[in-house]
C-alpha positions in Angstrom: 25.7 19.5 15.7 22.8 17.6 17.5 21.7 20.5 19.7 22.3 22.8 17.0 19.9 20.7 14.5 17.2 20.8 17.3 17.5 24.6 18.0 17.1 25.0 14.2 14.1 22.8 13.5 12.5 22.2 16.5 9.6 24.0 14.9 9.1 21.7 12.1 9.7 18.7 14.6 6.7 19.7 16.9 4.6 20.2 13.9 5.7 16.6 12.7 4.7 15.4 16.1 1.6 17.4 16.0 0.6 15.6 12.6 1.6 12.4 13.7 -0.5 12.3 16.7 -3.4 13.3 14.8 -3.1 10.6 12.1 -2.6 8.2 14.8 -5.4 9.0 16.4 -7.9 8.5 13.5 -6.4 5.4 12.5 -6.5 3.8 16.0 -10.2 4.9 16.5 -11.1 3.6 13.0 -9.3 0.1 13.7 -11.0 -0.1 16.9 -14.5 0.0 15.4 -13.3 -2.2 12.5 -11.7 -4.8 14.9 -14.9 -4.6 17.0 -17.2 -5.3 14.0 -14.8 -8.3 12.5 -15.5 -10.0 16.1 -19.3 -8.9 16.7 -20.2 -10.1 13.0 -19.2 -13.6 13.8 -16.7 -13.6 10.8 -13.7 -14.3 13.1 -15.1 -17.1 14.9 -16.3 -18.5 11.6 -12.9 -18.2 10.0 -11.1 -20.0 12.8 -13.7 -22.8 12.2 -13.3 -23.0 8.3 -11.8 -26.0 6.7 -8.3 -25.8 5.3 -9.6 -26.0 1.6 -12.2 -23.3 2.0 -15.0 -25.4 0.6 -18.3 -26.5 2.0 -21.1 -25.1 3.7 -19.2 -23.7 6.6 -17.2 -22.0 4.1 -19.9 -20.6 2.2 -21.2 -19.1 5.1 -17.8 -17.3 5.9 -17.9 -16.0 2.4 -21.4 -14.5 3.0 -20.3 -13.0 6.6 -17.1 -11.9 4.9 -18.7 -9.7 2.1 -21.3 -8.3 4.5 -18.4 -7.0 6.6 -16.5 -5.7 3.4 -19.4 -4.0 2.4 -19.7 -2.4 5.9 -16.0 -1.6 6.8 -14.0 -2.0 3.9 -14.1 1.5 2.3 -13.7 3.0 5.7 -10.5 1.2 6.1 -9.3 2.2 2.7 -10.2 5.6 3.3 -8.4 6.0 6.5 -5.4 3.9 5.3 -4.7 6.2 2.5 -3.7 8.8 5.4 -0.6 6.7 6.0 1.3 7.0 3.2 1.4 10.9 3.6 3.4 10.3 6.8 6.8 10.1 5.0 5.5 13.1 2.8 5.1 15.1 6.1 9.0 14.4 7.0 9.9 15.5 3.4 8.1 18.6 3.2 8.5 19.7 6.9 11.8 18.5 7.7 13.8 17.2 4.3 13.2 20.8 2.6 14.7 22.4 5.7 17.9 20.7 5.8 19.8 22.6 3.2 17.3 25.3 1.9 17.1 26.8 5.6 20.6 27.5 6.2 21.7 28.4 2.8 18.6 30.7 2.4 19.8 32.7 5.7 23.6 32.1 5.0 24.1 30.4 8.5 26.0 27.4 6.5 29.2 29.5 6.2 29.4 30.0 9.9 29.0 26.2 10.4 31.5 25.5 8.0 34.1 27.8 9.5 33.7 25.9 12.9 35.7 23.0 12.1 32.6 21.1 10.6 33.1 20.0 6.8 30.2 20.4 4.4 30.1 16.7 4.4 29.9 15.9 8.0 27.2 18.9 8.3 25.1 17.5 5.5 25.8 13.6 6.8 24.5 14.4 10.4 21.3 16.3 8.9 20.3 13.8 7.1 21.2 10.9 9.0 19.3 12.2 12.0 16.1 13.2 9.9 16.6 10.0 8.0 16.7 7.8 11.2 13.8 9.7 13.0 11.6 9.5 9.8 12.1 5.6 9.4 11.6 4.9 13.1 8.0 6.7 12.9 7.2 5.6 9.3 7.9 2.0 10.7 5.6 2.4 13.5 2.9 3.6 11.1 3.7 0.7 9.0 2.8 -1.5 12.0 -0.4 0.5 12.9 -1.6 0.0 9.1 -0.8 -3.6 9.3 -3.1 -3.7 12.7 -5.6 -1.5 10.9 -6.2 -3.7 7.7 -5.7 -7.1 9.1 -9.6 -7.9 9.5 -9.9 -6.4 6.1 -7.4 -8.9 4.6 -8.6 -11.7 6.6 -11.9 -11.2 5.0 -10.4 -11.8 1.7 -9.3 -8.5 0.4 -5.7 -8.7 -1.4 -2.9 -7.3 1.0 -1.1 -6.6 -2.2 -3.5 -3.7 -3.2 -2.5 -2.3 0.5 1.4 -2.8 0.0 2.2 0.9 0.6 0.2 1.2 3.6 1.5 -1.8 5.7 4.7 -3.8 6.1 8.2 -2.4 5.5 7.8 0.1 2.3 6.8 2.9 4.5 10.2 3.2 6.0 11.7 3.3 2.6 9.3 6.1 1.6 10.3 8.0 4.4 14.0 7.9 3.5 13.0 9.0 -0.1 11.1 11.7 1.0 13.8 13.2 3.4 16.4 12.8 0.4 14.0 14.3 -2.0 13.5 17.1 0.3 17.0 17.7 0.7 17.8 17.6 -3.0 15.2 20.1 -3.9 16.5 22.7 -1.1 19.8 22.2 -2.3 18.7 23.0 -5.8 16.5 26.1 -5.2 17.8 27.2 -2.0 14.7 28.4 -0.7 12.2 26.6 1.5 8.8 27.5 -0.5 9.9 26.2 -3.9 11.6 23.1 -2.4 8.7 22.3 -0.7 6.5 22.6 -3.5 9.0 20.4 -5.8 9.2 18.0 -3.0 5.4 17.6 -3.0 5.3 17.4 -6.9 8.1 14.7 -6.8 6.8 12.4 -4.2 3.5 12.4 -5.4 4.8 11.8 -8.8 6.9 8.7 -8.0 4.5 7.0 -5.6 1.7 7.2 -8.5 4.4 6.2 -11.2 5.2 3.2 -9.0 1.6 2.4 -8.1 0.8 2.3 -11.8 3.4 0.0 -12.9 3.0 -2.3 -9.8 0.9 -4.8 -11.6 3.7 -5.5 -14.1 6.4 -5.5 -11.6 6.2 -9.5 -11.9 4.6 -11.7 -14.4 0.8 -12.4 -13.5 -0.2 -16.2 -13.1 -3.0 -17.6 -15.0 -6.1 -19.7 -13.4 -8.3 -21.4 -15.7 -11.5 -22.5 -14.2 -14.6 -24.3 -15.8 -17.8 -22.3 -16.2 -20.1 -25.4 -15.3 -19.8 -26.7 -11.5 -21.6 -28.6 -9.2 -24.2 -26.4 -7.6 -23.2 -27.7 -4.1 -19.8 -26.1 -4.6 -20.7 -22.8 -5.8 -23.8 -22.0 -4.0 -23.1 -18.0 -4.2 -22.3 -18.3 -7.9 -18.4 -18.3 -7.3 -16.3 -21.1 -5.9 -15.9 -20.2 -2.0 -11.9 -20.0 -1.9 -11.9 -17.7 -4.7 -13.4 -15.2 -2.5 -11.2 -15.8 0.6 -7.8 -16.7 -0.7 -6.4 -12.9 -0.9 -5.2 -13.2 -4.4 -4.8 -9.9 -6.3 -6.9 -10.3 -9.4 -5.8 -8.2 -12.4 -8.4 -9.4 -14.9 -11.1 -12.3 -15.3 -13.5 -13.3 -18.1 -14.8 -16.1 -20.2 -13.3 -17.4 -23.2 -14.2 -20.0 -25.8 -11.8 -22.9 -26.9 -9.8 -20.7 -29.2 -9.2 -18.2 -26.8 -11.6 -15.3 -28.0 -13.1 -13.4 -25.1 -16.8 -14.0 -24.8 -17.3 -12.0 -21.4 -15.1 -9.3 -20.1 -17.3 -8.3 -17.3 -15.9 -11.2 -15.1 -16.0 -15.0 -14.7 -19.0 -16.9 -15.1 -20.1 -19.8 -13.0 -23.0 -21.7 -13.7 -24.3 -25.2 -11.9 -24.3 -28.5 -13.7 -26.5 -30.2 -13.7 -29.3 -27.5 -13.2 -30.3 -27.8 -9.7 -34.4 -27.4 -8.6 -36.1 -24.0 -8.7 -34.9 -21.8 -5.8 -31.8 -23.6 -4.8 -29.4 -21.5 -6.8 -28.3 -18.6 -5.2 -25.7 -17.2 -7.8 -26.4 -14.6 -10.5 -28.3 -15.6 -13.4 -26.5 -17.7 -16.0 -26.0 -16.5 -19.6 -23.5 -19.1 -21.0 -23.5 -19.0 -24.9 -24.5 -22.2 -26.9 -20.8 -23.8 -27.1 -21.1 -27.0 -25.4 -18.4 -27.2 -22.6 -15.6 -25.9 -24.5 -15.9 -22.3 -23.0 -13.7 -21.6 -19.8 -13.0 -18.7 -17.1 -9.4 -17.4 -17.2 -8.1 -15.1 -14.7 -4.7 -13.1 -14.4 -3.6 -12.6 -10.7 -0.9 -12.2 -8.3 -1.1 -14.9 -5.4 -1.0 -13.5 -1.9 2.2 -15.5 -1.4 4.0 -12.5 -3.4 3.3 -9.8 -1.0 6.7 -9.5 0.3 8.4 -9.9 -3.0 6.4 -6.9 -3.9 7.4 -5.2 -0.8 11.2 -6.1 -1.6 11.1 -4.8 -5.1 9.5 -1.3 -4.0 12.2 -1.0 -1.1 14.9 -1.5 -3.6 13.3 0.9 -6.1 12.6 3.9 -3.4 16.1 3.0 -1.7 17.9 3.4 -5.1 16.2 6.6 -5.7 16.8 7.8 -2.3 20.6 7.1 -2.6 21.0 8.7 -5.9 19.3 12.1 -4.8 21.7 11.8 -1.6 24.5 11.8 -4.0 23.4 14.4 -6.1 22.6 16.5 -3.1 26.3 15.8 -1.8 27.6 17.1 -5.1 25.5 20.2 -5.0 26.6 21.1 -1.3 30.1 20.7 -2.3 29.9 23.3 -5.4 28.0 25.6 -2.9 29.8 29.0 -1.9 
């Protein structure tokens, strides 16, 4: 069976290998540039010597370097990182759709089933080998994404925003893509419509989960005063807020009764007012409410990264299991 599968699908596997090499080359080239910029900017050395509480002049300097680094390399890392979630899709389109549809379209499935190979064994071997290969490759690219995005995360960007580009979730995406391709192939019995359905289904599922991701766990609230010692917020925002890696969902200024005063972000102002020229933050426009106004932030802390990973793994593993069950039922009824 294994030799037969290789003979049948070696073209698709060679296409996959070529695509993986191309994506890996782009990611590695970009990652080398980003890691070099992280070291040459002085940010790596600064973060190594930063106090644990992320306050003081050293932390403020690190925050400044981190912002410059993100301005220079953040968009590039995100753009290249977006190619990583396409790796599981390639397996679903190029391999998953061929597992059932190719044999059924050409009628060769009947020959295999008459050679003492049962339908379920035939499908189990196909799905098992394709799923294992997809999981191994996707896991490798998950580690590659982790390496690519590490400097960006250390600079203060939330890794929760990149949960589908790093960690263990790409493995489950790959299983899901292969299972979806096999299911669409069993339903349409021809490769072209199976490819179209797999593309649509995979993108729809990924976008849907990405849309609801902020609500998979209840966000935490953080209340902060609007008036700070200017020595603590020399850049117009507490340094630890810029470097802690939290995923901020919303932030604004509210009065004592909970009415929204400013939905464009939090406001931090020095109190008492420092001498002219010493305040580096944005102009302060606090309403005349005495010290009863406050900043309110809804956020997911960085510590929830693996919790979000496990939730998405469970979602896509469940979807993959359902698709495999439906595919088995469909193959059992084929003639």
